[in-house]
KEFI-370610 format. One record per residue: x, y, z of N, C-alpha, C in turn; residue number from 1. Coordinates in nm, 3 decimals, padded with zeros to 5 digits. Example, Ala and Ser with C-alpha at 12.3 -4.5 7.8 and 13.67 -1.06 7.14 Angstrom:
// KEFI-370610
(pt (01.319; -00.569; 00.780); (01.230; -00.450; 00.780); (01.320; -00.330; 00.780); 1)
(pt (01.285; -00.225; 00.708); (01.367; -00.106; 00.714); (01.290; 00.003; 00.787); 2)
This chain:
// KEFI-370610
(pt (05.707; 00.148; 06.335); (05.667; 00.205; 06.461); (05.593; 00.335; 06.431); 1)
(pt (05.483; 00.359; 06.501); (05.403; 00.481; 06.480); (05.473; 00.601; 06.542); 2)
(pt (05.453; 00.716; 06.483); (05.511; 00.840; 06.532); (05.422; 00.900; 06.638); 3)
(pt (05.477; 00.986; 06.717); (05.398; 01.058; 06.816); (05.313; 01.164; 06.747); 4)
(pt (05.186; 01.181; 06.792); (05.102; 01.284; 06.731); (05.167; 01.421; 06.744); 5)
(pt (05.159; 01.497; 06.637); (05.211; 01.633; 06.638); (05.358; 01.646; 06.604); 6)
(pt (05.432; 01.535; 06.597); (05.573; 01.547; 06.563); (05.585; 01.565; 06.412); 7)
(pt (05.666; 01.661; 06.367); (05.675; 01.689; 06.224); (05.738; 01.573; 06.148); 8)
(pt (05.688; 01.551; 06.026); (05.743; 01.444; 05.944); (05.878; 01.484; 05.888); 9)
(pt (05.966; 01.388; 05.881); (06.095; 01.411; 05.819); (06.197; 01.477; 05.911); 10)
(pt (06.159; 01.509; 06.033); (06.251; 01.571; 06.128); (06.301; 01.464; 06.224); 11)
(pt (06.428; 01.466; 06.252); (06.490; 01.369; 06.343); (06.457; 01.226; 06.301); 12)
(pt (06.465; 01.199; 06.173); (06.435; 01.068; 06.119); (06.544; 00.970; 06.161); 13)
(pt (06.502; 00.855; 06.216); (06.599; 00.752; 06.253); (06.668; 00.702; 06.127); 14)
(pt (06.796; 00.668; 06.142); (06.868; 00.609; 06.030); (06.798; 00.478; 05.994); 15)
(pt (06.771; 00.459; 05.865); (06.709; 00.336; 05.822); (06.558; 00.334; 05.836); 16)
(pt (06.498; 00.452; 05.856); (06.352; 00.456; 05.862); (06.299; 00.570; 05.775); 17)
(pt (06.172; 00.561; 05.743); (06.106; 00.664; 05.661); (05.977; 00.706; 05.730); 18)
(pt (05.935; 00.830; 05.708); (05.808; 00.881; 05.757); (05.713; 00.893; 05.638); 19)
(pt (05.592; 00.838; 05.653); (05.492; 00.842; 05.547); (05.355; 00.876; 05.604); 20)
(pt (05.263; 00.914; 05.516); (05.123; 00.935; 05.551); (05.040; 00.839; 05.468); 21)
(pt (04.934; 00.783; 05.529); (04.840; 00.699; 05.457); (04.704; 00.764; 05.469); 22)
(pt (04.635; 00.781; 05.355); (04.507; 00.850; 05.351); (04.402; 00.760; 05.287); 23)
(pt (04.282; 00.759; 05.350); (04.166; 00.693; 05.292); (04.047; 00.783; 05.316); 24)
(pt (03.965; 00.804; 05.214); (03.850; 00.894; 05.229); (03.725; 00.832; 05.169); 25)
(pt (03.615; 00.856; 05.239); (03.481; 00.824; 05.192); (03.404; 00.955; 05.186); 26)
(pt (03.285; 00.956; 05.127); (03.212; 01.083; 05.119); (03.187; 01.150; 05.254); 27)
(pt (03.161; 01.072; 05.358); (03.125; 01.130; 05.487); (03.236; 01.127; 05.592); 28)
(pt (03.344; 01.053; 05.569); (03.452; 01.045; 05.668); (03.584; 01.014; 05.598); 29)
(pt (03.692; 01.042; 05.669); (03.824; 01.013; 05.615); (03.920; 00.982; 05.729); 30)
(pt (04.036; 00.930; 05.693); (04.138; 00.900; 05.793); (04.275; 00.930; 05.734); 31)
(pt (04.361; 00.985; 05.819); (04.500; 01.012; 05.783); (04.585; 00.956; 05.895); 32)
(pt (04.679; 00.870; 05.859); (04.767; 00.808; 05.957); (04.911; 00.839; 05.919); 33)
(pt (04.988; 00.883; 06.016); (05.131; 00.906; 05.993); (05.209; 00.795; 06.062); 34)
(pt (05.306; 00.741; 05.989); (05.385; 00.630; 06.039); (05.533; 00.651; 06.014); 35)
(pt (05.612; 00.589; 06.098); (05.755; 00.573; 06.073); (05.776; 00.424; 06.048); 36)
(pt (05.829; 00.394; 05.930); (05.848; 00.257; 05.887); (05.994; 00.231; 05.855); 37)
(pt (06.033; 00.104; 05.852); (06.170; 00.073; 05.810); (06.192; 00.111; 05.664); 38)
(pt (06.309; 00.160; 05.632); (06.343; 00.188; 05.493); (06.324; 00.060; 05.412); 39)
(pt (06.274; 00.075; 05.290); (06.249; -00.041; 05.206); (06.107; -00.093; 05.218); 40)
(pt (06.024; -00.030; 05.301); (05.884; -00.072; 05.316); (05.807; -00.043; 05.186); 41)
(pt (05.703; -00.122; 05.164); (05.623; -00.110; 05.042); (05.488; -00.046; 05.071); 42)
(pt (05.416; -00.012; 04.964); (05.281; 00.042; 04.978); (05.195; -00.050; 05.063); 43)
(pt (05.192; -00.177; 05.030); (05.107; -00.272; 05.103); (05.147; -00.281; 05.250); 44)
(pt (05.276; -00.285; 05.279); (05.321; -00.292; 05.417); (05.277; -00.169; 05.496); 45)
(pt (05.282; -00.054; 05.433); (05.240; 00.070; 05.500); (05.091; 00.067; 05.532); 46)
(pt (05.010; 00.024; 05.436); (04.865; 00.017; 05.459); (04.835; -00.082; 05.570); 47)
(pt (04.900; -00.196; 05.569); (04.878; -00.296; 05.673); (04.921; -00.244; 05.810); 48)
(pt (05.030; -00.171; 05.817); (05.078; -00.116; 05.945); (04.993; -00.001; 05.996); 49)
(pt (04.918; 00.063; 05.907); (04.841; 00.182; 05.945); (04.721; 00.153; 06.034); 50)
(pt (04.669; 00.032; 06.029); (04.548; -00.001; 06.104); (04.420; 00.035; 06.030); 51)
(pt (04.432; 00.091; 05.911); (04.313; 00.132; 05.836); (04.230; 00.013; 05.787); 52)
(pt (04.293; -00.103; 05.770); (04.219; -00.221; 05.727); (04.120; -00.266; 05.834); 53)
(pt (04.154; -00.244; 05.961); (04.062; -00.277; 06.070); (03.954; -00.170; 06.085); 54)
(pt (03.992; -00.044; 06.068); (03.898; 00.067; 06.084); (03.798; 00.074; 05.970); 55)
(pt (03.841; 00.038; 05.849); (03.755; 00.041; 05.730); (03.755; -00.099; 05.668); 56)
(pt (03.670; -00.188; 05.717); (03.672; -00.327; 05.667); (03.636; -00.339; 05.518); 57)
(pt (03.578; -00.235; 05.460); (03.545; -00.240; 05.317); (03.669; -00.230; 05.228); 58)
(pt (03.783; -00.190; 05.284); (03.907; -00.185; 05.205); (03.951; -00.328; 05.178); 59)
(pt (03.970; -00.359; 05.052); (04.016; -00.491; 05.009); (04.136; -00.467; 04.917); 60)
(pt (04.254; -00.504; 04.964); (04.375; -00.475; 04.887); (04.384; -00.552; 04.755); 61)
(pt (04.294; -00.648; 04.735); (04.290; -00.715; 04.605); (04.204; -00.636; 04.506); 62)
(pt (04.121; -00.542; 04.557); (04.033; -00.463; 04.472); (04.067; -00.314; 04.474); 63)
(pt (04.094; -00.258; 04.592); (04.126; -00.115; 04.601); (04.266; -00.090; 04.546); 64)
(pt (04.277; 00.015; 04.466); (04.408; 00.052; 04.413); (04.481; 00.139; 04.515); 65)
(pt (04.612; 00.138; 04.506); (04.698; 00.219; 04.593); (04.779; 00.313; 04.506); 66)
(pt (04.819; 00.425; 04.564); (04.901; 00.519; 04.491); (04.980; 00.607; 04.584); 67)
(pt (05.069; 00.684; 04.524); (05.150; 00.782; 04.597); (05.130; 00.915; 04.526); 68)
(pt (05.079; 01.013; 04.601); (05.052; 01.147; 04.546); (04.975; 01.141; 04.413); 69)
(pt (04.867; 01.063; 04.409); (04.781; 01.061; 04.292); (04.827; 00.972; 04.177); 70)
(pt (04.936; 00.904; 04.195); (04.986; 00.814; 04.090); (04.971; 00.670; 04.136); 71)
(pt (04.888; 00.595; 04.065); (04.863; 00.456; 04.101); (04.990; 00.375; 04.082); 72)
(pt (05.014; 00.284; 04.177); (05.131; 00.199; 04.168); (05.102; 00.062; 04.226); 73)
(pt (05.184; -00.036; 04.193); (05.165; -00.170; 04.247); (05.192; -00.174; 04.397); 74)
(pt (05.131; -00.271; 04.464); (05.143; -00.283; 04.610); (05.287; -00.304; 04.656); 75)
(pt (05.373; -00.353; 04.568); (05.512; -00.379; 04.608); (05.605; -00.259; 04.581); 76)
(pt (05.548; -00.142; 04.550); (05.628; -00.021; 04.528); (05.700; 00.017; 04.658); 77)
(pt (05.830; 00.037; 04.650); (05.908; 00.076; 04.767); (05.888; 00.226; 04.792); 78)
(pt (05.866; 00.260; 04.918); (05.835; 00.397; 04.957); (05.960; 00.479; 04.987); 79)
(pt (05.943; 00.610; 04.978); (06.045; 00.706; 05.018); (05.990; 00.787; 05.134); 80)
(pt (06.079; 00.849; 05.209); (06.032; 00.931; 05.320); (05.945; 01.045; 05.268); 81)
(pt (05.843; 01.078; 05.343); (05.747; 01.185; 05.315); (05.650; 01.153; 05.202); 82)
(pt (05.641; 01.025; 05.160); (05.541; 00.985; 05.062); (05.402; 00.992; 05.125); 83)
(pt (05.303; 01.027; 05.044); (05.163; 01.023; 05.088); (05.096; 00.909; 05.012); 84)
(pt (05.064; 00.804; 05.085); (05.001; 00.686; 05.026); (04.851; 00.707; 05.027); 85)
(pt (04.788; 00.679; 04.914); (04.644; 00.697; 04.902); (04.580; 00.562; 04.869); 86)
(pt (04.468; 00.534; 04.937); (04.390; 00.414; 04.910); (04.267; 00.461; 04.834); 87)
(pt (04.252; 00.414; 04.711); (04.143; 00.460; 04.625); (04.023; 00.368; 04.635); 88)
(pt (03.904; 00.428; 04.638); (03.779; 00.352; 04.637); (03.740; 00.322; 04.492); 89)
(pt (03.658; 00.219; 04.475); (03.605; 00.188; 04.343); (03.509; 00.297; 04.300); 90)
(pt (03.501; 00.321; 04.171); (03.407; 00.420; 04.119); (03.265; 00.366; 04.131); 91)
(pt (03.173; 00.454; 04.170); (03.033; 00.415; 04.181); (02.966; 00.412; 04.044); 92)
(pt (03.015; 00.493; 03.951); (02.959; 00.500; 03.816); (03.073; 00.534; 03.720); 93)
(pt (03.054; 00.496; 03.596); (03.153; 00.523; 03.492); (03.147; 00.672; 03.455); 94)
(pt (03.254; 00.748; 03.476); (03.253; 00.891; 03.446); (03.215; 00.922; 03.301); 95)
(pt (03.257; 00.837; 03.207); (03.225; 00.858; 03.067); (03.073; 00.849; 03.045); 96)
(pt (03.011; 00.751; 03.108); (02.866; 00.734; 03.096); (02.790; 00.851; 03.159); 97)
(pt (02.838; 00.899; 03.271); (02.774; 01.014; 03.337); (02.779; 01.137; 03.247); 98)
(pt (02.895; 01.161; 03.183); (02.907; 01.276; 03.090); (02.810; 01.262; 02.973); 99)
(pt (02.796; 01.140; 02.919); (02.702; 01.118; 02.809); (02.559; 01.148; 02.853); 100)
(pt (02.522; 01.102; 02.972); (02.387; 01.126; 03.022); (02.362; 01.275; 03.044); 101)
(pt (02.460; 01.344; 03.097); (02.448; 01.488; 03.121); (02.433; 01.563; 02.988); 102)
(pt (02.513; 01.527; 02.889); (02.505; 01.592; 02.758); (02.370; 01.565; 02.692); 103)
(pt (02.319; 01.443; 02.706); (02.189; 01.410; 02.648); (02.078; 01.490; 02.715); 104)
(pt (02.088; 01.508; 02.846); (01.986; 01.585; 02.919); (01.989; 01.732; 02.877); 105)
(pt (02.108; 01.788; 02.858); (02.121; 01.928; 02.814); (02.065; 01.942; 02.673); 106)
(pt (02.099; 01.849; 02.586); (02.049; 01.852; 02.448); (01.896; 01.844; 02.446); 107)
(pt (01.841; 01.758; 02.527); (01.695; 01.743; 02.534); (01.629; 01.871; 02.584); 108)
(pt (01.688; 01.934; 02.686); (01.630; 02.058; 02.741); (01.638; 02.172; 02.637); 109)
(pt (01.742; 02.173; 02.556); (01.754; 02.277; 02.452); (01.647; 02.258; 02.344); 110)
(pt (01.619; 02.134; 02.311); (01.515; 02.106; 02.211); (01.377; 02.149; 02.262); 111)
(pt (01.352; 02.129; 02.390); (01.223; 02.167; 02.448); (01.205; 02.317; 02.448); 112)
(pt (01.311; 02.393; 02.469); (01.305; 02.538; 02.477); (01.288; 02.604; 02.342); 113)
(pt (01.328; 02.540; 02.233); (01.317; 02.601; 02.098); (01.172; 02.600; 02.052); 114)
(pt (01.124; 02.712; 01.995); (00.985; 02.719; 01.948); (00.963; 02.641; 01.821); 115)
């Protein structure tokens, strides 16, 4: 069951339920959803209950990774109250390759500057 907007998380928690946040971000927009779920709920169940799959159709739970506070975990991970669930986007480019290209460009510019 969804919580009322503005109600603090973890306060007056029903017995057998947990309060969590689900976050998804793109470069130009983001969404944060707060939910109260039954104790024993999993990462995948939280994402499905959040409504974010309808709002962001590009989210594909077979491809997008899920995590709690920056730590990737399997979709069947059982949640605790006050967990922040994060839906990660695929990388647009390999960070290692970008660093190599940047280093090569700096090296090239240094060679041009030397007399």
